[in-house]
C-alpha positions as CSV (number, residue, x, y, z in Angstrom):
1,M,117.1,127.3,129.4
2,R,116.1,124.0,127.7
3,A,118.0,121.0,129.0
4,P,120.1,119.1,126.4
5,V,118.7,115.8,125.2
6,S,120.9,113.0,126.3
7,R,122.3,110.3,123.9
8,S,120.5,107.6,125.8
9,V,117.2,109.3,125.0
10,L,118.0,110.0,121.4
11,L,119.1,106.6,120.4
12,P,115.7,104.8,120.9
13,I,113.9,107.6,119.0
14,M,116.4,107.4,116.1
15,A,116.1,103.6,116.0
16,A,112.2,103.8,115.9
17,V,112.3,106.3,113.1
18,A,114.8,104.2,111.2
19,G,112.5,101.2,111.6
20,V,109.6,103.0,110.0
21,V,111.8,104.0,107.1
22,A,113.1,100.5,106.7
23,I,109.7,99.0,106.6
24,L,108.3,101.5,104.1
25,G,111.4,101.6,102.0
26,N,111.6,104.0,99.1
27,N,108.1,103.1,97.9
28,P,106.8,106.2,96.1
29,H,103.2,105.1,96.3
30,A,103.3,105.0,100.1
31,Q,105.2,108.2,100.4
32,G,102.9,109.9,97.9
33,Q,99.8,109.0,99.9
34,S,101.3,110.4,103.1
35,A,102.2,113.6,101.3
36,A,98.6,113.8,100.0
37,G,97.3,113.9,103.6
38,Q,96.1,110.3,103.8
39,P,96.5,108.5,107.2
40,G,100.1,107.4,107.4
41,V,101.9,104.8,109.5
42,P,101.6,105.4,113.3
43,A,104.8,105.9,115.4
44,P,106.3,102.8,117.0
45,G,105.6,102.1,120.6
46,N,108.3,101.7,123.2
47,N,108.8,98.0,122.3
48,G,109.4,98.9,118.6
49,W,106.0,97.5,117.3
50,I,103.9,99.7,115.1
51,Q,100.2,99.2,115.6
52,L,98.4,99.3,112.2
53,F,95.0,99.3,113.9
54,N,94.4,102.1,116.4
55,G,91.4,100.5,118.2
56,R,89.0,103.3,117.3
57,N,88.4,103.4,113.6
58,L,89.8,102.1,110.3
59,D,92.1,105.1,109.5
60,G,94.9,103.9,107.3
61,W,92.8,101.1,105.8
62,Y,90.2,100.8,103.0
63,T,87.6,98.1,102.2
64,F,87.2,96.4,98.8
65,L,84.3,94.1,98.3
66,S,83.5,91.9,95.2
67,K,80.2,93.7,94.3
68,S,80.3,97.0,96.3
69,G,83.8,98.0,95.3
70,K,86.2,100.2,97.2
71,N,85.2,101.9,100.4
72,S,81.6,101.0,99.9
73,D,80.2,98.7,102.6
74,P,76.4,99.2,102.7
75,A,75.8,96.1,104.7
76,G,78.3,96.9,107.5
77,L,80.4,93.8,106.9
78,I,83.5,95.4,108.5
79,R,83.2,97.4,111.7
80,V,85.0,98.4,114.8
81,D,83.3,97.1,117.9
82,N,84.7,97.1,121.5
83,G,88.1,98.3,120.2
84,M,88.4,95.4,117.8
85,I,88.0,94.9,114.0
86,H,84.7,92.9,113.7
87,I,84.3,91.1,110.4
88,L,80.8,89.9,109.5
89,G,79.6,90.5,113.1
90,N,76.7,92.9,112.4
91,A,76.1,92.3,108.7
92,T,72.6,92.8,107.3
93,G,71.5,90.9,104.2
94,A,73.9,88.7,102.2
95,A,77.6,88.8,102.9
96,E,80.0,89.4,100.0
97,P,83.7,88.4,99.9
98,G,86.5,91.0,99.9
99,Y,89.1,92.4,102.1
100,L,90.3,95.3,104.4
101,A,93.6,96.6,103.1
102,T,96.3,99.0,104.3
103,N,96.8,102.2,102.3
104,Q,100.5,101.7,102.6
105,E,102.8,99.1,101.1
106,F,105.4,97.4,103.4
107,S,108.5,95.2,103.0
108,D,111.0,93.5,105.4
109,Y,109.0,93.3,108.6
110,R,107.6,91.0,111.2
111,L,103.9,91.1,111.6
112,R,101.8,89.9,114.6
113,L,98.0,89.4,114.3
114,E,95.7,88.3,117.1
115,Y,92.3,86.9,116.1
116,K,89.5,84.6,117.2
117,W,86.4,83.2,115.5
118,G,82.9,84.5,116.0
119,T,79.8,82.3,115.7
120,Q,78.1,83.6,112.6
121,R,78.5,82.0,109.2
122,F,76.8,83.2,106.0
123,P,75.6,81.7,102.7
124,P,76.9,79.9,100.7
125,R,79.2,78.6,103.6
126,Q,76.8,78.2,106.5
127,E,77.8,74.6,107.1
128,M,81.4,74.8,106.0
129,K,84.7,75.5,107.9
130,R,85.1,79.1,108.9
131,D,87.5,80.7,106.5
132,N,89.4,84.0,106.3
133,G,93.0,84.9,105.6
134,L,95.9,87.3,106.1
135,L,97.0,88.7,102.7
136,F,100.4,90.2,102.3
137,H,102.5,91.7,99.5
138,V,99.2,92.7,97.8
139,V,100.1,94.4,94.5
140,G,98.3,95.5,91.3
141,P,94.7,96.4,90.8
142,D,92.1,95.8,93.5
143,R,90.1,92.7,92.7
144,V,88.7,89.7,94.5
145,W,91.2,88.2,94.7
146,P,94.3,90.4,94.1
147,T,97.8,89.3,93.3
148,C,99.4,88.5,96.7
149,M,100.5,85.8,99.2
150,E,98.0,84.4,101.7
151,F,98.5,83.2,105.2
152,Q,95.5,80.9,105.4
153,I,93.1,81.4,108.3
154,Q,90.7,78.5,108.0
155,E,89.5,76.0,110.6
156,T,92.1,73.1,110.7
157,D,94.2,74.8,107.9
158,V,95.6,77.8,109.7
159,G,99.1,78.3,108.3
160,D,98.7,76.9,104.7
161,A,100.5,79.1,102.2
162,I,98.6,80.1,99.0
163,G,99.8,82.1,96.1
164,V,96.9,84.2,94.8
165,G,96.3,85.9,91.5
166,G,99.3,84.4,89.8
167,A,101.7,84.6,92.8
168,T,104.1,81.6,93.1
169,F,106.8,80.4,95.5
170,T,109.0,77.4,96.3
171,N,108.8,75.4,99.5
172,Y,111.2,72.9,101.0
173,L,111.2,70.3,103.8
174,I,114.2,68.7,105.5
175,E,114.2,65.0,106.5
176,N,112.6,65.4,109.9
177,G,109.6,67.3,108.5
178,L,110.7,70.8,109.8
179,P,110.5,73.8,107.5
180,L,113.7,75.4,106.4
181,W,114.4,78.9,107.7
182,P,115.9,81.4,107.0
183,N,117.9,79.9,104.2
184,P,116.8,77.5,101.4
185,P,118.8,74.4,100.5
186,N,121.9,74.6,98.3
187,A,121.6,76.1,94.8
188,V,121.4,72.7,93.0
189,A,118.4,71.6,95.1
190,A,116.8,75.0,94.9
191,A,117.1,75.1,91.1
192,A,115.4,71.7,90.8
193,R,112.3,72.7,92.8
194,A,109.4,73.9,90.7
195,A,107.3,77.0,91.6
196,Q,104.0,76.2,93.3
197,R,100.9,77.9,94.5
198,R,100.1,76.0,97.7
199,A,102.0,74.5,100.6
200,Y,100.3,72.8,103.5
201,K,101.1,73.6,107.1
202,L,103.3,71.4,109.2
203,G,101.2,70.8,112.3
204,D,98.0,71.9,113.9
205,F,98.6,74.6,116.6
206,E,95.5,76.7,116.2
207,N,92.9,77.4,118.9
208,R,89.5,77.1,117.4
209,D,87.7,78.3,120.5
210,G,89.8,81.2,121.6
211,W,92.5,83.8,120.7
212,N,95.3,82.9,118.3
213,V,98.6,84.8,117.6
214,L,99.8,84.6,114.1
215,E,103.2,85.9,113.1
216,L,104.5,86.6,109.6
217,I,108.2,87.2,108.8
218,A,108.5,88.9,105.4
219,R,112.2,89.1,104.4
220,G,112.8,90.1,100.8
221,D,111.3,87.4,98.6
222,K,110.8,84.9,101.3
223,A,108.4,84.4,104.2
224,A,107.8,82.3,107.3
225,Y,104.4,81.6,109.0
226,I,104.2,81.2,112.8
227,V,101.0,79.9,114.6
228,N,101.0,80.3,118.4
229,G,104.8,80.3,118.6
230,R,105.6,77.5,116.0
231,I,107.0,78.0,112.5
232,I,104.8,75.8,110.4
233,N,105.5,77.0,106.8
234,T,108.2,78.8,104.9
235,M,108.3,80.1,101.4
236,F,111.2,81.2,99.2
237,K,111.5,82.9,95.8
238,L,108.1,84.7,96.0
239,E,107.2,85.8,92.5
240,R,104.4,87.7,90.7
241,P,103.3,87.9,87.1
242,D,105.0,90.7,85.1
243,P,103.0,92.5,84.0
244,L,100.4,92.2,86.6
245,P,96.8,91.1,85.7
246,S,94.6,93.8,84.3
247,P,91.7,95.1,86.4
248,P,88.6,92.9,86.1
249,P,85.2,94.1,85.0
250,P,83.1,95.3,87.9
251,G,81.4,92.6,90.0
252,T,83.5,89.7,88.8
253,F,84.7,87.1,91.3
254,Q,87.5,85.0,89.9
255,N,91.2,84.4,90.2
256,V,93.5,85.1,87.3
257,Q,96.3,82.7,86.6
258,P,99.0,83.8,84.2
259,A,99.8,81.9,81.0
260,A,102.6,79.4,81.2
261,N,105.0,81.7,79.5
262,T,104.2,84.8,81.6
263,R,107.3,86.5,82.9
264,T,107.7,87.0,86.6
265,S,109.3,89.5,89.0
266,P,110.1,89.2,92.7
267,L,107.2,89.6,95.1
268,D,108.9,91.4,98.0
269,R,106.6,94.2,99.1
270,G,103.0,95.2,99.0
271,K,99.9,96.1,101.1
272,I,98.6,94.0,104.0
273,A,95.0,92.9,104.0
274,L,92.4,90.9,106.1
275,E,90.1,88.7,104.1
276,V,86.3,88.7,104.4
277,E,85.0,85.3,103.6
278,Y,81.5,84.4,105.0
279,A,82.7,83.8,108.7
280,E,82.5,86.1,111.7
281,T,86.0,87.0,112.9
282,W,87.4,89.3,115.6
283,V,90.9,91.0,115.3
284,R,92.1,92.8,118.4
285,S,95.6,93.6,117.3
286,I,97.7,93.8,114.1
287,A,101.2,95.2,114.4
288,I,104.5,95.2,112.6
289,R,108.1,95.9,113.4
290,P,111.4,96.0,111.5
291,L,113.3,92.7,111.2
292,N,116.2,91.9,113.6
293,D,119.0,89.3,113.5
294,N,116.7,86.7,115.2
295,D,114.1,86.8,112.5
């Protein structure tokens, strides 16, 4: 006779399943891909975190490069080495910019990324600061670069916020120079603040010679950036052009900014992506979990 499952065992399982549903939401694109047999989102671990990278291969992800296009990486720019994502570590020939993106879209989550720099840099940036980025709320056609928000990963600038491909946001500081979170100022002050496409970080907490832990809190149309345990940037009223920019001709490399009178819609969900920008980078973990009251 099979022993009954106790309530104490069932509750954590039910909570983990609810977390996956909450992060994925009712996104028909994500659900449709899972139904089609594409790699879906892994199950949460005992701590509630969902590992988006399995340490063995890039299941659940796809590459998009400015010249080679989708899932075509002839130079081996993005690999899995020693259980880690290795960007531009074993590239042959010229590097090209692009990104590694999830197949799924996500919303309302906390993300944790662990990365460190490698030593290789590639033309045309062999003598420039090493540069990459964490892209989130990636929507619309694949292009370099797509409509999204960027958590900047660049030497001395880790934590800058950048609206890409027409994305905008508002950013506020209080008198002592600390970022506001989780609530913006009162409605009068918020209405007076213009939309922007860049906000600089509030402090330098990156480790340029070792591992860094970046955390992103994505809550509706607002976001907070955390570098090694410190909130250094917050954004509110994330928006995207509506309609989204059209796909570019093959091989183009340009951002598309909307006209001044372009309508906008909230930017509150999308894919997650790792940039590829001429600098060797290691990523050993990228995980998400549902939000809780402390986020």
